[in-house]
Phi, psi and omega in degrees: 000325177299322178295315180293319180292336180294333174296321175296326177299316179296315180295322178294320177302313181295319182295326180273318187291320185302306179293327179293316177296323178295322177294317176299317181295317179296318177297318179294320179293317178297321178294320181294338179261001186293149174280346178277112191304310180301322179292322178294319176298318180298314180298314181290325178293319178301314180295315185291317185292311184293321180288339183269354182253135177305141186302315184297317179297318181292319179298311183294324180285314191288328177297317178294317180296318178298313182300314180290327177296315178298316182292326179295317179297315179296324179296318179294330182278312189270340184228063182291340182267008180296126185249011180252151178292142178287319176270112178241088187069237179267000182268146176248108189242120175235168181292162185299324183290341183269352182296142177232125343285169180296147181297335180274356182289148178294166185299323183295332177293318177299318181292318179294320179295316177298319179294321179298313179296325178294315180298316181296320178295314177303315183295320180292316182294307183284341173296325178294319177292321177295323178298320179295320178294313182292326178298315177294323179294321178297321179287340181279344177298129183309127183294334179298326179291323177295317179295322178297317178298319179292326178294331177279001175098008178289144174284170178300321180293317178295320178297320181296312186279332185261337183246305187289307185298313181298330185266346186285338188296327181293330177278332184275333189301318178302316179292320178293327177297314178297321180294323177297319178295320178294322178297319177300314182289341181273352183299332175299347176295343174304326180299320179289338182268006176087009178269136182280084181263191185292331178291319178301312183289327177297321178289317182292315185280332184275340183289152177280120185197172171289154184303126177234312179256349183217156180275002185245100178292152181207175178281197181281104181255014184300327178303316184284324177295314181289333173295321175298320177295322178300314179297318180300312182292321178296318179294319181295316179293326178294316177297320179298317178300320180298310183289324177293324176296319176298318180294319179296319179297322180290320181291326184266003182297123178081003181277135179282128178233179179297333180270004183111186181284130181266000000 
């Protein structure tokens, strides 16, 4: 049952991460286009730093950084009289009340917390790639339309929300489609973050061992389990391509292109 439920874990990750990453991306792209210099620097730095670091290194680092960041904030709130250094050599030591999750918490709390940090890390990483795509899509909107809107008396904010944002999606969708495919293929990284996903269970159930999860010992069946995962991912990406193609066709319906009206 753990193996079957892990497919739901992957689908839940995608369902939460995709819109969250899109929100991070939209915020990063808007910040990178801002007229306020510090905000523009922040947006461009976010895009450049996350895109410049290998995904695995960022995932492994950021989960630890998030966990310690949350515990540090809780430590300052719940243990203001703490008189020992938090950094003790390579150890990160906070008071018992600041630990996340608490050692007395049930197992499902530990699992939900691990899943939450994984989702947040996925959203931040893929949000940077989405920000780069959306930033280019915003710049691809014909400048003449922006100038026309300004000539009609629209403010920069009105022009952005009424002209740029509605039209940028047709330029962004190809890049966002590729990003969605990469996100699907990146879900096995959950295994590295300690979440019991389909890769974890395929390795545990497929390996040759004495009975641990089942009363029926068997040989090394990992080939067949991972072959099943291969079929699952190929089928999922194929279904995604179908729906993304339908969405692209709908967005571009009636749009004038160099080849004529589509």
